[in-house]
N, C-alpha and C positions, 0 to 999 in steps of 0.2 A: 504493500500500500504506500502511496505517496504521503509526504508530510501533510499536505492539504487534507487528505482523507483521514489521516490519523488525528489531526487536530479536530476535525469535524466529529470524529468518533468520541474524543474526549469531551467536547462541548455537549454532545448529546447525553453522555453519562453524567455530566454536571447538572444539566437540566433535570434529568430524572431524579437524581439524588436530592436536589433542592426541593422539588415538589413533594417527595416522600419524607423530607426531613431526615435523611439517612446520613448520619455523621461519617460512618466508615466509608460508604460509597463515595461521598463527596471528597473526603480527605485523600482517597486513593487517586484522585485526579489533580492533586495539588503538588507542585514541585517541592521537594523537601529541602532544597539547598538554603533558602533564606528562613532562618529560625523565627524571625519576627513575623514574617508573612504567614508562616505555618500557625503560630499562636493566634494571629488575627483571624485567619480563616476558620480555625476551630471555633473561636467565639462567634464568628459570623454565622456559621451554620447551626451552632447550638441554639442561637437566638430564635431559630425557626420553630422550636418547640413552644415558645411563648408567643411568637408572632408569625404564624404560618402563612405561606403564600398559596393562593389558589391557581396561580399561573406564573410561569417563569420561562423566558425565552432569551437565548443569546443569539442575536442576529448578526452574521458577518456583513460588514459594509464594504470591505475591500478584500482582494486576494491576499493570501498569506505571503508575507515576505520572509523568506528563509535566509538566515545568516545576517540578520540585522546587526547583531553584536555577537561575535563568537558563534556559538551553536544556536543562539536564540532565534526564534521566529516571531514576527509581530503581525497583528491583524487588527484593524479598527473594527470594533463591534458596538452594537447597541444592545443593552440589556433591558428587557421589558419585564415588569412584574406587577402582580396584583395581590395586595394583602387580603387575606380572608376577612379581616376585621372591618374593612371599609369598602372593598371592591373597587377601589380607585386605581386606574391604570397609571403606572409610572414608568419612566425610562431614563437611561443615562448612557452616554457614549464614552468610550475610552479606547486607547491603544492597548490591546491585551498582548502579553508576552507568554510564549510557550517554549518549553525546553524538551528535547528528546530524553527519554529514559535510556541511558547507556550511550554508546558511541554510534549506533546505527540509526540514521534518520528515518528509515522505513519502519522502525519499531514504535512503541507507544510514546505519546507526547503528553506533557502535563502543563497545567496552567500555573504561571509564575507571577501573576498580578498585572498591575498597571505598568505601562511603559513610560518611565519617567524621563523627561528630556534633560533635566539637570541632575547629575549624580556626583555629589561631592563626598570625598572620603579623606581622612587624615591618617597619619601613622599610628595614632592611638586607637583607631577603630571607630571613632565618631563618624557618622555619616548623615548626610542631608539629601533628601529627594524632593524635587519640585518640577513644575512645568516651566517652560522658558520665560513666561511672563513674570515669574517670580525669581529670576536669577539673582537680582540684587538682594532680595530678602533672604534667599538661601545662603548667600555669601555672608550676610550679617549674622544669621543664625549660627553658621559654622564658626564665626569669629567669637561670639559672645557666650555660646552655650557651655563650653568647657569651664569658664570662670564661674558661671552661675552654678553649675553642677558641683564644682569644688567647694563653693561656699555652703551650699545646702548639705552636702555630705559632712562637712565639718560641724554644722549646726545640729544635724540629726545624729551625728556620730555613727553613720552607716555609710557603706561604700557600694556604689552600683556594681552589681555582679556581672552585668553585660554592658558593652559600650553604648553610648547614646545613639539612638536612631530617631531622626526627625523627618516626618513627611509633611509637606506643605500642600494643601489642597486648594484648588483655584475657586471652587464653589462650595456653598453650604451643602448642596445635595450630594456632591461627590464625597465630602467628608462624612456625612450621615450614612451614605451607602457603604462606605468602607467599614463602618461599625456593624451594620446589619441592614437587611432590606426593610425591616420594620422600625428602624430608628428614625423618628421624625421630629424630635425635639431640637430647637435651635441651639447651637453651641459654637464656641470659638476654639476649643481645644479638647483633647481626649488622651487618656492614657490608662491602660490596664496592665496588670503584671505580664511580663514577657512580650508586650507589644511595643511598637514604635510610638513615640510621642507624635500626635497628629494635631496640626493647627490649621486654621483657616487663613489663607493668605489674603491680604488686602493691598491694593496698589499703593496706598498712601499710609501704610502702617508706620507709625513713628518708632524711634529707637526705644523710647520709654514703654510703649505699648508692647513691642516685641519682647522686651526684657521681662515685663510683668507676666505676660502670657507664658513665656518659657519657664519662668520661675515657678509658676503654679503647676505646670505639667511635670517639670523635673522634680518639684516637691512631691508629687504623687509617686513618681518613679522611685525616688530614694526612700520614701516612707514605706513602699511595698517591701523593702528589705528588712522590715521589722519582724517578718515571719510569715509562714505560709497561710496563717489564718487572718492576717491583717485585712485582707480583702473583704472579710465578713464583719469587720468592725463597723460601728454605726457610721452611716454616710456622713453625718455632720462632723464626726471626728476626722474623717479622711479629708473632707473639704476644708475643715478648720486648719489642719496642719499645712495643707497645700497653700491656703490663703495666707497663713502666717509667713510662709517663705517668700511671699511677694512684697512684704512690707518695705524692705529696703530698696525696692525697685519702683515703687509708686511715686508719682510726682507730689501727691498730697500726703501729709504726715498721718500716721495711723491714729494719732490723738483726735483728729477731726472726725474720723470714721467712728471711733468708739463712742464719741459723744452722741452721735445720731442714733446708734444702736441702744445706748444707755437710756436715752429719752423714750425710745419705743418700749423698752422693758419697764421703765418706771410708770408708764401709763397702761401697763398690762398687755401691750401688744407683743406677745411672744408665743412660742409654741412649746409643747412638751418635748422632751428629748426623744421619747418614743415616736412621736409624730415625724421626727426628722431622721429616723434611723434606717429605714428600708429604702434602698436605692430604686427598687422595682415595685415599691408599694406606695403607701400614703405619702411618703416624703416628697414624691413627685408633685404633689399638690402644694408644697410649701418650699419650693426650691430657693427662693430668696432668703428664707430663714435658715435653710441648711447651710448656706455660705456665710451669712452675716452672724447668726447666732453661734454657729460652729466656730467661726474665727474668734469671736469674742470669748468663748469658753476656753479654747486652746491658748489664747493670749493670756487670759486670767491665770490658768494653770501655770504657764511659763513664768509669769511675773511673781506669783505667790510661792511656787515651789522650786523654780529654777529649771533651766533647759535639761539638765541631767536627769532630774526626777520625771520631767515630762517625757523624755525619751524612754525612761524605764517603764512609764505607764503605757506608752505605745508598744513597747516590747511585750508587755503582759497581754495586751490585746492581740498581738501577733502570735502569741502562744495559745490563743483560744479563750482567754478570759473575757467575761463581759465587763462593762464599765463599772459595775458594782464591785466585782471581785478585784479588778485592777485598782480601783480607787482605795479600797480598804487595804490592799497589800502595799501599795506604793506611798499613799498619802496618809494612811492610818485614819481615814475618814470615810463615812458612807457616801455613796454618790448623791443621795438625797441631801445630805448636809453640804456637800460640795455645790450642788445646785443652788441651795439657799444662800450660801456665801457668795456665789457668783452674782445672784440676783441682787443681793444687798449692795455689792460693789457697783453694779450698774446703776442702782438708785442713787448711791452716793455720788457717782460721777455726774449723773443728770442734775442732781441738786446743786452740786458745785458749779456746773456750767450755767445754770439758771441764776445763781447768786452772782457770778461774774458778769453776766449780761446786765443784771440790774445795776451793778456798780458802773458798768461802762456807759449806761444811758442816763445815769443820775446827773443832775446839773452840778 
């Protein structure tokens, strides 16, 4: 069989596996060389159990070009899919890369993902992938990411177990689709254990904005080094530590942000921690609080107990403890008492800010 026929064979097998939600059959069509892509595709197809599709088609738009780089072949395709939940037809186009299994081109071929126009690598293993329109952004990311990672590793006292991999997507839909066919929430960045850091590229993205976005996502990547169970920690805690890592890169001081959150809490505008815990459950209805309230609690823990104790607390979460067990073990306090102390501190900050404002406007 020709490479064109073999790739068509692989595409058909992918389509069938996606409709069936068959992890094994789908992963059998994924090229195993890029470990990041393998992790991403395993999560991609696993999500079909939660968000199944009623239709999925990979439509070739061009002839297969063999030998585009080394042994790779590339073909522009359009992927069509319909989620069972809403029956809305969606589609996306990409240059898809395929590799032969073994040295013979007439043998089986496997899908290796998007054909990135910009591929930057350095001697330490850090790599950045992007489309040509984001070449400058990719270069900036390559330049600043190592320093940001080093600072966060020092702060969290953990070292990344794999080199940084960053992918810059040109559109919101392409970023969402890289996560899962059923991922529809707007976002600017993404990271899960074993996966590349994914960010949404914008033509006019400032240096401050890039640094803040990278710090958040690298904060996730480093925090995942706390242990295999850290991914099951409450969502607010994971976003809280990632947000804390961005503080030194934001243009506005964190003191301004904490006052706004403190005033919300003081007037009773807060959510319970249970409401902010499940990434795939109720917390999705309170995303703003997941980030803001989570950041304020992790910041409070850091200021009250120190970064070493905070890291020990996350280490306990990474070993499978819940926040109640971890708080009692590390801080010698129940989580309920920790919550009350945090709330009282927020009220104190709000009252202090109000008093200052009164002085500022007095004649």
